[in-house]
N, CA, C and O atoms as a Maestro MAE file, in Angstrom:
{
 s_m_m2io_version
 :::
 2.0.0
}

f_m_ct {
 s_m_title
 :::
 protein
 m_atom[324] {
  # First column is atom index #
  i_m_mmod_type
  r_m_x_coord
  r_m_y_coord
  r_m_z_coord
  i_m_residue_number
  s_m_chain_name
  s_m_pdb_residue_name
  s_m_pdb_atom_name
  i_m_atomic_number
  :::
  1 25 1.622 10.269 31.222 1 A "MET " " N  " 7
  2 3 2.346 9.127 31.498 1 A "MET " " CA " 6
  3 2 1.985 9.000 32.974 1 A "MET " " C  " 6
  4 15 2.916 9.504 33.603 1 A "MET " " O  " 8
  5 25 1.105 8.578 33.754 2 A "ASN " " N  " 7
  6 3 1.580 7.319 35.803 2 A "ASN " " CA " 6
  7 2 3.252 7.591 35.913 2 A "ASN " " C  " 6
  8 15 4.157 8.077 35.235 2 A "ASN " " O  " 8
  9 25 3.139 7.245 36.624 3 A "ASP " " N  " 7
  10 3 4.049 6.841 37.971 3 A "ASP " " CA " 6
  11 2 4.290 5.278 37.650 3 A "ASP " " C  " 6
  12 15 5.363 4.675 37.655 3 A "ASP " " O  " 8
  13 25 3.655 5.037 37.511 4 A "LEU " " N  " 7
  14 3 3.548 2.759 37.627 4 A "LEU " " CA " 6
  15 2 4.198 2.390 35.716 4 A "LEU " " C  " 6
  16 15 5.218 1.797 35.365 4 A "LEU " " O  " 8
  17 25 2.983 3.103 34.777 5 A "GLU " " N  " 7
  18 3 3.523 2.749 33.233 5 A "GLU " " CA " 6
  19 2 5.151 3.977 33.397 5 A "GLU " " C  " 6
  20 15 6.216 3.612 32.899 5 A "GLU " " O  " 8
  21 25 5.060 5.047 33.976 6 A "SER " " N  " 7
  22 3 6.583 4.636 33.427 6 A "SER " " CA " 6
  23 2 7.774 4.148 34.018 6 A "SER " " C  " 6
  24 15 8.852 4.219 33.426 6 A "SER " " O  " 8
  25 25 7.609 3.503 35.502 7 A "ARG " " N  " 7
  26 3 8.283 1.858 36.055 7 A "ARG " " CA " 6
  27 2 8.326 0.963 35.258 7 A "ARG " " C  " 6
  28 15 9.425 0.439 35.070 7 A "ARG " " O  " 8
  29 25 6.961 0.394 34.390 8 A "ILE " " N  " 7
  30 3 6.534 -0.271 33.568 8 A "ILE " " CA " 6
  31 2 8.043 -0.435 32.207 8 A "ILE " " C  " 6
  32 15 8.516 -1.444 31.684 8 A "ILE " " O  " 8
  33 25 8.454 1.280 32.014 9 A "ARG " " N  " 7
  34 3 8.274 1.780 30.707 9 A "ARG " " CA " 6
  35 2 10.168 1.228 30.963 9 A "ARG " " C  " 6
  36 15 10.947 0.739 30.145 9 A "ARG " " O  " 8
  37 25 10.324 1.504 32.114 10 A "THR " " N  " 7
  38 3 11.997 1.935 32.276 10 A "THR " " CA " 6
  39 2 12.812 0.125 32.689 10 A "THR " " C  " 6
  40 15 13.914 -0.236 33.102 10 A "THR " " O  " 8
  41 25 11.401 -0.654 32.247 11 A "VAL " " N  " 7
  42 3 12.118 -2.299 32.690 11 A "VAL " " CA " 6
  43 2 11.916 -2.721 30.715 11 A "VAL " " C  " 6
  44 15 12.827 -3.208 30.045 11 A "VAL " " O  " 8
  45 25 10.842 -2.448 30.298 12 A "LEU " " N  " 7
  46 3 11.216 -3.338 29.218 12 A "LEU " " CA " 6
  47 2 12.301 -1.905 28.566 12 A "LEU " " C  " 6
  48 15 12.497 -2.306 27.419 12 A "LEU " " O  " 8
  49 25 13.012 -0.626 28.670 13 A "ALA " " N  " 7
  50 3 13.680 -0.086 28.243 13 A "ALA " " CA " 6
  51 2 14.893 -1.306 27.929 13 A "ALA " " C  " 6
  52 15 15.528 -1.677 26.942 13 A "ALA " " O  " 8
  53 25 14.801 -1.706 29.465 14 A "ALA " " N  " 7
  54 3 16.239 -2.687 30.630 14 A "ALA " " CA " 6
  55 2 16.727 -3.946 29.958 14 A "ALA " " C  " 6
  56 15 17.860 -4.419 30.041 14 A "ALA " " O  " 8
  57 25 15.534 -4.492 29.168 15 A "HIS " " N  " 7
  58 3 15.137 -5.693 29.790 15 A "HIS " " CA " 6
  59 2 14.357 -6.247 28.491 15 A "HIS " " C  " 6
  60 15 14.314 -7.435 28.169 15 A "HIS " " O  " 8
  61 25 13.742 -5.163 27.793 16 A "GLY " " N  " 7
  62 3 12.491 -6.190 26.399 16 A "GLY " " CA " 6
  63 2 12.795 -6.037 25.497 16 A "GLY " " C  " 6
  64 15 11.924 -5.776 24.666 16 A "GLY " " O  " 8
  65 25 14.766 -6.119 24.887 17 A "ARG " " N  " 7
  66 3 14.703 -5.895 24.022 17 A "ARG " " CA " 6
  67 2 14.167 -5.619 22.483 17 A "ARG " " C  " 6
  68 15 14.320 -6.146 21.381 17 A "ARG " " O  " 8
  69 25 13.412 -4.432 23.064 18 A "LEU " " N  " 7
  70 3 12.353 -4.485 22.001 18 A "LEU " " CA " 6
  71 2 13.638 -2.887 20.713 18 A "LEU " " C  " 6
  72 15 14.477 -2.018 20.951 18 A "LEU " " O  " 8
  73 25 12.997 -3.402 19.623 19 A "SER " " N  " 7
  74 3 13.086 -2.472 18.039 19 A "SER " " CA " 6
  75 2 12.373 -0.399 18.374 19 A "SER " " C  " 6
  76 15 12.467 0.622 17.693 19 A "SER " " O  " 8
  77 25 12.007 -0.575 19.155 20 A "GLN " " N  " 7
  78 3 11.371 0.655 18.962 20 A "GLN " " CA " 6
  79 2 11.423 0.589 20.945 20 A "GLN " " C  " 6
  80 15 11.481 -0.285 21.809 20 A "GLN " " O  " 8
  81 25 11.321 2.974 20.839 21 A "ASP " " N  " 7
  82 3 11.376 2.866 22.432 21 A "ASP " " CA " 6
  83 2 10.778 2.813 23.150 21 A "ASP " " C  " 6
  84 15 9.662 3.261 22.891 21 A "ASP " " O  " 8
  85 25 11.048 2.092 25.002 22 A "ALA " " N  " 7
  86 3 9.293 1.708 25.609 22 A "ALA " " CA " 6
  87 2 8.807 3.134 25.620 22 A "ALA " " C  " 6
  88 15 7.675 3.604 25.512 22 A "ALA " " O  " 8
  89 25 10.492 3.915 25.851 23 A "GLN " " N  " 7
  90 3 9.137 4.556 26.198 23 A "GLN " " CA " 6
  91 2 7.923 5.750 24.965 23 A "GLN " " C  " 6
  92 15 7.388 6.774 25.390 23 A "GLN " " O  " 8
  93 25 7.863 5.557 24.415 24 A "THR " " N  " 7
  94 3 7.223 6.718 23.089 24 A "THR " " CA " 6
  95 2 6.232 5.433 22.535 24 A "THR " " C  " 6
  96 15 5.390 5.875 21.754 24 A "THR " " O  " 8
  97 25 6.127 4.044 22.730 25 A "LEU " " N  " 7
  98 3 5.348 3.108 22.437 25 A "LEU " " CA " 6
  99 2 3.479 3.740 23.483 25 A "LEU " " C  " 6
  100 15 3.219 4.293 24.552 25 A "LEU " " O  " 8
  101 25 2.550 3.090 22.089 26 A "ALA " " N  " 7
  102 3 1.094 3.178 22.581 26 A "ALA " " CA " 6
  103 2 1.447 2.571 24.262 26 A "ALA " " C  " 6
  104 15 2.364 2.213 25.000 26 A "ALA " " O  " 8
  105 25 0.365 2.717 24.208 27 A "ARG " " N  " 7
  106 3 0.439 1.917 25.931 27 A "ARG " " CA " 6
  107 2 -0.485 0.307 25.321 27 A "ARG " " C  " 6
  108 15 -0.311 -0.783 25.867 27 A "ARG " " O  " 8
  109 25 -1.395 0.518 24.163 28 A "ASP " " N  " 7
  110 3 -1.271 -0.537 23.878 28 A "ASP " " CA " 6
  111 2 -0.456 -1.892 22.911 28 A "ASP " " C  " 6
  112 15 -0.814 -3.036 22.631 28 A "ASP " " O  " 8
  113 25 0.696 -1.138 22.628 29 A "ALA " " N  " 7
  114 3 1.458 -1.421 21.020 29 A "ALA " " CA " 6
  115 2 1.002 -2.796 21.245 29 A "ALA " " C  " 6
  116 15 0.189 -3.003 22.146 29 A "ALA " " O  " 8
  117 25 1.419 -3.707 20.558 30 A "ASP " " N  " 7
  118 3 1.379 -4.965 20.813 30 A "ASP " " CA " 6
  119 2 3.341 -5.441 21.200 30 A "ASP " " C  " 6
  120 15 4.253 -5.725 20.423 30 A "ASP " " O  " 8
  121 25 3.315 -5.366 22.260 31 A "LEU " " N  " 7
  122 3 4.982 -6.135 22.942 31 A "LEU " " CA " 6
  123 2 6.494 -6.527 22.147 31 A "LEU " " C  " 6
  124 15 7.673 -6.173 22.148 31 A "LEU " " O  " 8
  125 25 5.375 -7.724 21.338 32 A "GLN " " N  " 7
  126 3 5.325 -8.599 21.014 32 A "GLN " " CA " 6
  127 2 6.599 -8.679 19.440 32 A "GLN " " C  " 6
  128 15 7.716 -9.145 19.216 32 A "GLN " " O  " 8
  129 25 5.395 -7.802 18.594 33 A "GLN " " N  " 7
  130 3 5.085 -6.384 17.775 33 A "GLN " " CA " 6
  131 2 6.602 -5.529 17.002 33 A "GLN " " C  " 6
  132 15 7.265 -5.467 15.967 33 A "GLN " " O  " 8
  133 25 6.453 -4.789 18.925 34 A "ALA " " N  " 7
  134 3 7.736 -4.573 18.837 34 A "ALA " " CA " 6
  135 2 9.731 -4.709 19.160 34 A "ALA " " C  " 6
  136 15 10.712 -4.004 19.395 34 A "ALA " " O  " 8
  137 25 9.222 -6.485 18.902 35 A "GLY " " N  " 7
  138 3 10.697 -6.508 19.085 35 A "GLY " " CA " 6
  139 2 10.514 -7.704 20.441 35 A "GLY " " C  " 6
  140 15 11.235 -8.700 20.386 35 A "GLY " " O  " 8
  141 25 9.869 -7.604 21.223 36 A "MET " " N  " 7
  142 3 10.278 -9.023 22.442 36 A "MET " " CA " 6
  143 2 9.834 -9.916 22.144 36 A "MET " " C  " 6
  144 15 8.708 -10.181 21.721 36 A "MET " " O  " 8
  145 25 11.275 -10.879 22.470 37 A "THR " " N  " 7
  146 3 10.479 -12.589 22.004 37 A "THR " " CA " 6
  147 2 10.989 -12.882 24.090 37 A "THR " " C  " 6
  148 15 11.626 -12.365 25.008 37 A "THR " " O  " 8
  149 25 10.025 -14.198 23.717 38 A "SER " " N  " 7
  150 3 9.736 -14.681 24.967 38 A "SER " " CA " 6
  151 2 10.749 -15.634 25.654 38 A "SER " " C  " 6
  152 15 10.544 -16.798 25.996 38 A "SER " " O  " 8
  153 25 11.894 -14.898 25.786 39 A "HIS " " N  " 7
  154 3 13.037 -15.618 26.718 39 A "HIS " " CA " 6
  155 2 13.095 -13.906 26.985 39 A "HIS " " C  " 6
  156 15 13.782 -13.676 27.980 39 A "HIS " " O  " 8
  157 25 12.666 -12.923 26.484 40 A "ALA " " N  " 7
  158 3 12.757 -11.341 26.421 40 A "ALA " " CA " 6
  159 2 12.305 -10.504 27.550 40 A "ALA " " C  " 6
  160 15 12.781 -9.683 28.334 40 A "ALA " " O  " 8
  161 25 10.455 -11.434 27.124 41 A "SER " " N  " 7
  162 3 9.430 -11.242 27.996 41 A "SER " " CA " 6
  163 2 9.607 -12.100 29.949 41 A "SER " " C  " 6
  164 15 9.080 -11.671 30.976 41 A "SER " " O  " 8
  165 25 10.202 -12.914 29.850 42 A "VAL " " N  " 7
  166 3 10.674 -14.025 30.927 42 A "VAL " " CA " 6
  167 2 11.880 -12.476 32.232 42 A "VAL " " C  " 6
  168 15 11.812 -12.181 33.425 42 A "VAL " " O  " 8
  169 25 12.816 -11.953 31.001 43 A "ASN " " N  " 7
  170 3 13.270 -11.351 31.797 43 A "ASN " " CA " 6
  171 2 13.074 -9.774 32.616 43 A "ASN " " C  " 6
  172 15 13.580 -9.098 33.512 43 A "ASN " " O  " 8
  173 25 11.738 -9.744 31.399 44 A "VAL " " N  " 7
  174 3 10.832 -8.528 31.807 44 A "VAL " " CA " 6
  175 2 10.782 -8.578 32.961 44 A "VAL " " C  " 6
  176 15 11.281 -7.973 33.910 44 A "VAL " " O  " 8
  177 25 9.590 -10.007 32.676 45 A "MET " " N  " 7
  178 3 8.928 -10.117 34.374 45 A "MET " " CA " 6
  179 2 10.067 -10.443 35.834 45 A "MET " " C  " 6
  180 15 9.501 -10.323 36.920 45 A "MET " " O  " 8
  181 25 10.889 -10.653 35.862 46 A "LEU " " N  " 7
  182 3 11.466 -11.120 36.200 46 A "LEU " " CA " 6
  183 2 12.266 -9.354 37.182 46 A "LEU " " C  " 6
  184 15 12.746 -9.237 38.309 46 A "LEU " " O  " 8
  185 25 12.066 -8.387 36.132 47 A "GLY " " N  " 7
  186 3 12.269 -7.163 36.391 47 A "GLY " " CA " 6
  187 2 11.645 -6.486 36.730 47 A "GLY " " C  " 6
  188 15 12.162 -5.477 37.209 47 A "GLY " " O  " 8
  189 25 10.259 -6.575 36.710 48 A "LEU " " N  " 7
  190 3 9.091 -6.336 36.950 48 A "LEU " " CA " 6
  191 2 9.120 -6.107 38.432 48 A "LEU " " C  " 6
  192 15 9.113 -5.069 39.093 48 A "LEU " " O  " 8
  193 25 9.175 -8.086 38.951 49 A "GLU " " N  " 7
  194 3 9.694 -8.353 39.706 49 A "GLU " " CA " 6
  195 2 10.502 -7.408 41.049 49 A "GLU " " C  " 6
  196 15 9.927 -6.453 41.571 49 A "GLU " " O  " 8
  197 25 11.208 -7.640 41.263 50 A "GLY " " N  " 7
  198 3 12.467 -6.441 40.968 50 A "GLY " " CA " 6
  199 2 11.847 -5.103 41.464 50 A "GLY " " C  " 6
  200 15 12.110 -4.459 42.480 50 A "GLY " " O  " 8
  201 25 10.994 -4.874 40.519 51 A "GLU " " N  " 7
  202 3 10.626 -2.687 41.431 51 A "GLU " " CA " 6
  203 2 9.448 -2.263 41.709 51 A "GLU " " C  " 6
  204 15 8.873 -1.210 41.982 51 A "GLU " " O  " 8
  205 25 9.065 -4.257 41.451 52 A "PHE " " N  " 7
  206 3 7.646 -3.591 42.001 52 A "PHE " " CA " 6
  207 2 6.889 -4.135 43.924 52 A "PHE " " C  " 6
  208 15 5.976 -3.783 44.670 52 A "PHE " " O  " 8
  209 25 8.503 -5.584 43.896 53 A "ASP " " N  " 7
  210 3 8.472 -5.947 44.971 53 A "ASP " " CA " 6
  211 2 7.213 -7.227 44.460 53 A "ASP " " C  " 6
  212 15 6.254 -7.112 45.224 53 A "ASP " " O  " 8
  213 25 7.095 -7.781 43.951 54 A "VAL " " N  " 7
  214 3 5.090 -8.307 43.401 54 A "VAL " " CA " 6
  215 2 6.588 -10.123 43.290 54 A "VAL " " C  " 6
  216 15 7.796 -10.200 43.516 54 A "VAL " " O  " 8
  217 25 5.285 -11.393 42.740 55 A "GLU " " N  " 7
  218 3 5.383 -12.501 42.591 55 A "GLU " " CA " 6
  219 2 4.253 -12.496 41.711 55 A "GLU " " C  " 6
  220 15 3.183 -12.347 42.301 55 A "GLU " " O  " 8
  221 25 4.145 -12.693 39.696 56 A "PHE " " N  " 7
  222 3 3.544 -13.176 39.621 56 A "PHE " " CA " 6
  223 2 3.094 -14.280 39.814 56 A "PHE " " C  " 6
  224 15 3.871 -15.234 39.828 56 A "PHE " " O  " 8
  225 25 1.477 -14.503 40.054 57 A "PRO " " N  " 7
  226 3 1.314 -16.335 40.033 57 A "PRO " " CA " 6
  227 2 0.765 -16.811 38.860 57 A "PRO " " C  " 6
  228 15 -0.025 -16.174 38.164 57 A "PRO " " O  " 8
  229 25 1.171 -17.917 38.632 58 A "ASP " " N  " 7
  230 3 1.054 -18.301 38.362 58 A "ASP " " CA " 6
  231 2 -0.240 -17.847 36.619 58 A "ASP " " C  " 6
  232 15 -0.001 -17.383 35.504 58 A "ASP " " O  " 8
  233 25 -1.317 -18.250 37.217 59 A "HIS " " N  " 7
  234 3 -2.195 -17.342 36.424 59 A "HIS " " CA " 6
  235 2 -1.866 -16.385 35.616 59 A "HIS " " C  " 6
  236 15 -2.387 -16.016 34.563 59 A "HIS " " O  " 8
  237 25 -1.323 -16.161 35.959 60 A "MET " " N  " 7
  238 3 -0.517 -15.419 35.325 60 A "MET " " CA " 6
  239 2 0.128 -14.914 34.279 60 A "MET " " C  " 6
  240 15 0.054 -13.763 33.848 60 A "MET " " O  " 8
  241 25 0.828 -15.896 33.840 61 A "LEU " " N  " 7
  242 3 2.332 -15.721 33.128 61 A "LEU " " CA " 6
  243 2 1.782 -16.556 32.523 61 A "LEU " " C  " 6
  244 15 1.638 -17.764 32.709 61 A "LEU " " O  " 8
  245 25 1.362 -15.666 31.528 62 A "SER " " N  " 7
  246 3 0.980 -16.204 30.056 62 A "SER " " CA " 6
  247 2 1.498 -14.512 28.846 62 A "SER " " C  " 6
  248 15 1.974 -13.383 28.963 62 A "SER " " O  " 8
  249 25 0.930 -15.520 27.725 63 A "ARG " " N  " 7
  250 3 1.081 -13.859 26.881 63 A "ARG " " CA " 6
  251 2 0.378 -13.012 26.987 63 A "ARG " " C  " 6
  252 15 1.001 -11.987 27.267 63 A "ARG " " O  " 8
  253 25 -0.809 -12.840 26.899 64 A "SER " " N  " 7
  254 3 -2.019 -11.827 27.498 64 A "SER " " CA " 6
  255 2 -1.792 -10.692 28.056 64 A "SER " " C  " 6
  256 15 -2.253 -9.598 27.731 64 A "SER " " O  " 8
  257 25 -0.748 -11.061 29.295 65 A "VAL " " N  " 7
  258 3 -0.640 -10.317 30.634 65 A "VAL " " CA " 6
  259 2 1.289 -9.107 30.721 65 A "VAL " " C  " 6
  260 15 1.859 -8.176 31.289 65 A "VAL " " O  " 8
  261 25 1.426 -10.344 29.474 66 A "PHE " " N  " 7
  262 3 3.264 -9.009 28.525 66 A "PHE " " CA " 6
  263 2 3.115 -9.273 26.633 66 A "PHE " " C  " 6
  264 15 3.910 -9.849 25.890 66 A "PHE " " O  " 8
  265 25 1.632 -8.522 26.258 67 A "SER " " N  " 7
  266 3 1.579 -8.461 25.612 67 A "SER " " CA " 6
  267 2 1.453 -6.242 25.326 67 A "SER " " C  " 6
  268 15 1.322 -5.653 24.253 67 A "SER " " O  " 8
  269 25 1.516 -5.893 26.133 68 A "SER " " N  " 7
  270 3 1.669 -4.543 26.014 68 A "SER " " CA " 6
  271 2 1.105 -3.426 27.751 68 A "SER " " C  " 6
  272 15 0.192 -3.477 28.576 68 A "SER " " O  " 8
  273 25 1.959 -2.824 27.573 69 A "VAL " " N  " 7
  274 3 2.008 -1.320 28.984 69 A "VAL " " CA " 6
  275 2 1.155 -1.716 29.623 69 A "VAL " " C  " 6
  276 15 1.276 -2.146 30.770 69 A "VAL " " O  " 8
  277 25 -0.488 -1.589 28.596 70 A "ALA " " N  " 7
  278 3 -1.279 -1.830 29.787 70 A "ALA " " CA " 6
  279 2 -1.752 -2.647 30.577 70 A "ALA " " C  " 6
  280 15 -2.170 -2.437 31.716 70 A "ALA " " O  " 8
  281 25 -1.655 -4.564 29.428 71 A "SER " " N  " 7
  282 3 -1.978 -5.510 29.825 71 A "SER " " CA " 6
  283 2 -1.549 -5.450 31.815 71 A "SER " " C  " 6
  284 15 -2.091 -5.598 32.910 71 A "SER " " O  " 8
  285 25 0.483 -4.956 30.855 72 A "ILE " " N  " 7
  286 3 0.847 -5.024 32.128 72 A "ILE " " CA " 6
  287 2 0.833 -3.678 33.304 72 A "ILE " " C  " 6
  288 15 1.824 -3.347 33.955 72 A "ILE " " O  " 8
  289 25 0.272 -3.404 33.340 73 A "SER " " N  " 7
  290 3 0.443 -2.285 34.212 73 A "SER " " CA " 6
  291 2 -1.454 -2.291 35.705 73 A "SER " " C  " 6
  292 15 -1.685 -1.767 36.794 73 A "SER " " O  " 8
  293 25 -2.642 -3.684 34.234 74 A "ALA " " N  " 7
  294 3 -3.774 -4.458 34.718 74 A "ALA " " CA " 6
  295 2 -3.386 -5.317 35.574 74 A "ALA " " C  " 6
  296 15 -4.035 -5.647 36.567 74 A "ALA " " O  " 8
  297 25 -2.017 -5.854 35.172 75 A "ALA " " N  " 7
  298 3 -1.904 -7.185 35.905 75 A "ALA " " CA " 6
  299 2 -1.105 -6.538 37.015 75 A "ALA " " C  " 6
  300 15 -0.735 -7.597 37.522 75 A "ALA " " O  " 8
  301 25 -0.552 -5.605 37.785 76 A "LEU " " N  " 7
  302 3 0.493 -4.771 38.443 76 A "LEU " " CA " 6
  303 2 -0.627 -3.468 39.171 76 A "LEU " " C  " 6
  304 15 -0.107 -2.588 39.857 76 A "LEU " " O  " 8
  305 25 -1.476 -3.469 39.042 77 A "GLN " " N  " 7
  306 3 -2.743 -2.648 40.000 77 A "GLN " " CA " 6
  307 2 -2.713 -3.831 40.808 77 A "GLN " " C  " 6
  308 15 -2.203 -3.986 41.918 77 A "GLN " " O  " 8
  309 25 -3.932 -5.418 39.396 78 A "GLN " " N  " 7
  310 3 -4.193 -6.379 40.697 78 A "GLN " " CA " 6
  311 2 -2.942 -7.098 42.142 78 A "GLN " " C  " 6
  312 15 -3.282 -7.292 43.309 78 A "GLN " " O  " 8
  313 25 -1.801 -7.305 41.664 79 A "LEU " " N  " 7
  314 3 -0.592 -7.715 42.403 79 A "LEU " " CA " 6
  315 2 -0.916 -6.558 43.184 79 A "LEU " " C  " 6
  316 15 -1.594 -7.035 44.094 79 A "LEU " " O  " 8
  317 25 -0.840 -5.348 43.369 80 A "ILE " " N  " 7
  318 3 -0.065 -3.922 44.492 80 A "ILE " " CA " 6
  319 2 -1.277 -4.004 45.371 80 A "ILE " " C  " 6
  320 15 -1.264 -3.594 46.531 80 A "ILE " " O  " 8
  321 25 -2.678 -4.723 44.598 81 A "ALA " " N  " 7
  322 3 -3.645 -4.281 45.030 81 A "ALA " " CA " 6
  323 2 -3.733 -4.477 47.193 81 A "ALA " " C  " 6
  324 15 -4.708 -4.051 47.812 81 A "ALA " " O  " 8
  :::
 }
 m_bond[323] {
  # First column is bond index #
  i_m_from
  i_m_to
  i_m_order
  :::
  1 1 2 1
  2 2 3 1
  3 3 4 2
  4 3 5 1
  5 5 6 1
  6 6 7 1
  7 7 8 2
  8 7 9 1
  9 9 10 1
  10 10 11 1
  11 11 12 2
  12 11 13 1
  13 13 14 1
  14 14 15 1
  15 15 16 2
  16 15 17 1
  17 17 18 1
  18 18 19 1
  19 19 20 2
  20 19 21 1
  21 21 22 1
  22 22 23 1
  23 23 24 2
  24 23 25 1
  25 25 26 1
  26 26 27 1
  27 27 28 2
  28 27 29 1
  29 29 30 1
  30 30 31 1
  31 31 32 2
  32 31 33 1
  33 33 34 1
  34 34 35 1
  35 35 36 2
  36 35 37 1
  37 37 38 1
  38 38 39 1
  39 39 40 2
  40 39 41 1
  41 41 42 1
  42 42 43 1
  43 43 44 2
  44 43 45 1
  45 45 46 1
  46 46 47 1
  47 47 48 2
  48 47 49 1
  49 49 50 1
  50 50 51 1
  51 51 52 2
  52 51 53 1
  53 53 54 1
  54 54 55 1
  55 55 56 2
  56 55 57 1
  57 57 58 1
  58 58 59 1
  59 59 60 2
  60 59 61 1
  61 61 62 1
  62 62 63 1
  63 63 64 2
  64 63 65 1
  65 65 66 1
  66 66 67 1
  67 67 68 2
  68 67 69 1
  69 69 70 1
  70 70 71 1
  71 71 72 2
  72 71 73 1
  73 73 74 1
  74 74 75 1
  75 75 76 2
  76 75 77 1
  77 77 78 1
  78 78 79 1
  79 79 80 2
  80 79 81 1
  81 81 82 1
  82 82 83 1
  83 83 84 2
  84 83 85 1
  85 85 86 1
  86 86 87 1
  87 87 88 2
  88 87 89 1
  89 89 90 1
  90 90 91 1
  91 91 92 2
  92 91 93 1
  93 93 94 1
  94 94 95 1
  95 95 96 2
  96 95 97 1
  97 97 98 1
  98 98 99 1
  99 99 100 2
  100 99 101 1
  101 101 102 1
  102 102 103 1
  103 103 104 2
  104 103 105 1
  105 105 106 1
  106 106 107 1
  107 107 108 2
  108 107 109 1
  109 109 110 1
  110 110 111 1
  111 111 112 2
  112 111 113 1
  113 113 114 1
  114 114 115 1
  115 115 116 2
  116 115 117 1
  117 117 118 1
  118 118 119 1
  119 119 120 2
  120 119 121 1
  121 121 122 1
  122 122 123 1
  123 123 124 2
  124 123 125 1
  125 125 126 1
  126 126 127 1
  127 127 128 2
  128 127 129 1
  129 129 130 1
  130 130 131 1
  131 131 132 2
  132 131 133 1
  133 133 134 1
  134 134 135 1
  135 135 136 2
  136 135 137 1
  137 137 138 1
  138 138 139 1
  139 139 140 2
  140 139 141 1
  141 141 142 1
  142 142 143 1
  143 143 144 2
  144 143 145 1
  145 145 146 1
  146 146 147 1
  147 147 148 2
  148 147 149 1
  149 149 150 1
  150 150 151 1
  151 151 152 2
  152 151 153 1
  153 153 154 1
  154 154 155 1
  155 155 156 2
  156 155 157 1
  157 157 158 1
  158 158 159 1
  159 159 160 2
  160 159 161 1
  161 161 162 1
  162 162 163 1
  163 163 164 2
  164 163 165 1
  165 165 166 1
  166 166 167 1
  167 167 168 2
  168 167 169 1
  169 169 170 1
  170 170 171 1
  171 171 172 2
  172 171 173 1
  173 173 174 1
  174 174 175 1
  175 175 176 2
  176 175 177 1
  177 177 178 1
  178 178 179 1
  179 179 180 2
  180 179 181 1
  181 181 182 1
  182 182 183 1
  183 183 184 2
  184 183 185 1
  185 185 186 1
  186 186 187 1
  187 187 188 2
  188 187 189 1
  189 189 190 1
  190 190 191 1
  191 191 192 2
  192 191 193 1
  193 193 194 1
  194 194 195 1
  195 195 196 2
  196 195 197 1
  197 197 198 1
  198 198 199 1
  199 199 200 2
  200 199 201 1
  201 201 202 1
  202 202 203 1
  203 203 204 2
  204 203 205 1
  205 205 206 1
  206 206 207 1
  207 207 208 2
  208 207 209 1
  209 209 210 1
  210 210 211 1
  211 211 212 2
  212 211 213 1
  213 213 214 1
  214 214 215 1
  215 215 216 2
  216 215 217 1
  217 217 218 1
  218 218 219 1
  219 219 220 2
  220 219 221 1
  221 221 222 1
  222 222 223 1
  223 223 224 2
  224 223 225 1
  225 225 226 1
  226 226 227 1
  227 227 228 2
  228 227 229 1
  229 229 230 1
  230 230 231 1
  231 231 232 2
  232 231 233 1
  233 233 234 1
  234 234 235 1
  235 235 236 2
  236 235 237 1
  237 237 238 1
  238 238 239 1
  239 239 240 2
  240 239 241 1
  241 241 242 1
  242 242 243 1
  243 243 244 2
  244 243 245 1
  245 245 246 1
  246 246 247 1
  247 247 248 2
  248 247 249 1
  249 249 250 1
  250 250 251 1
  251 251 252 2
  252 251 253 1
  253 253 254 1
  254 254 255 1
  255 255 256 2
  256 255 257 1
  257 257 258 1
  258 258 259 1
  259 259 260 2
  260 259 261 1
  261 261 262 1
  262 262 263 1
  263 263 264 2
  264 263 265 1
  265 265 266 1
  266 266 267 1
  267 267 268 2
  268 267 269 1
  269 269 270 1
  270 270 271 1
  271 271 272 2
  272 271 273 1
  273 273 274 1
  274 274 275 1
  275 275 276 2
  276 275 277 1
  277 277 278 1
  278 278 279 1
  279 279 280 2
  280 279 281 1
  281 281 282 1
  282 282 283 1
  283 283 284 2
  284 283 285 1
  285 285 286 1
  286 286 287 1
  287 287 288 2
  288 287 289 1
  289 289 290 1
  290 290 291 1
  291 291 292 2
  292 291 293 1
  293 293 294 1
  294 294 295 1
  295 295 296 2
  296 295 297 1
  297 297 298 1
  298 298 299 1
  299 299 300 2
  300 299 301 1
  301 301 302 1
  302 302 303 1
  303 303 304 2
  304 303 305 1
  305 305 306 1
  306 306 307 1
  307 307 308 2
  308 307 309 1
  309 309 310 1
  310 310 311 1
  311 311 312 2
  312 311 313 1
  313 313 314 1
  314 314 315 1
  315 315 316 2
  316 315 317 1
  317 317 318 1
  318 318 319 1
  319 319 320 2
  320 319 321 1
  321 321 322 1
  322 322 323 1
  323 323 324 2
  :::
 }
}
């Protein structure tokens, strides 16, 4: 697991209200199936913005972007680049 994904998982553990351990979820596991509600996903987004000092643009505010660790990682890589 790389540093980016480790930091994402830390934010998910703090804000995602997951029914599973964020550290052991598969990269492509569906976060909604793991217990993350739409309300929790907003808190995760805000936590990620704070952790990475980025702002998600409107076109990235979709369920697909916040559906898995892998999809969040891909979005953040675009924002950080």
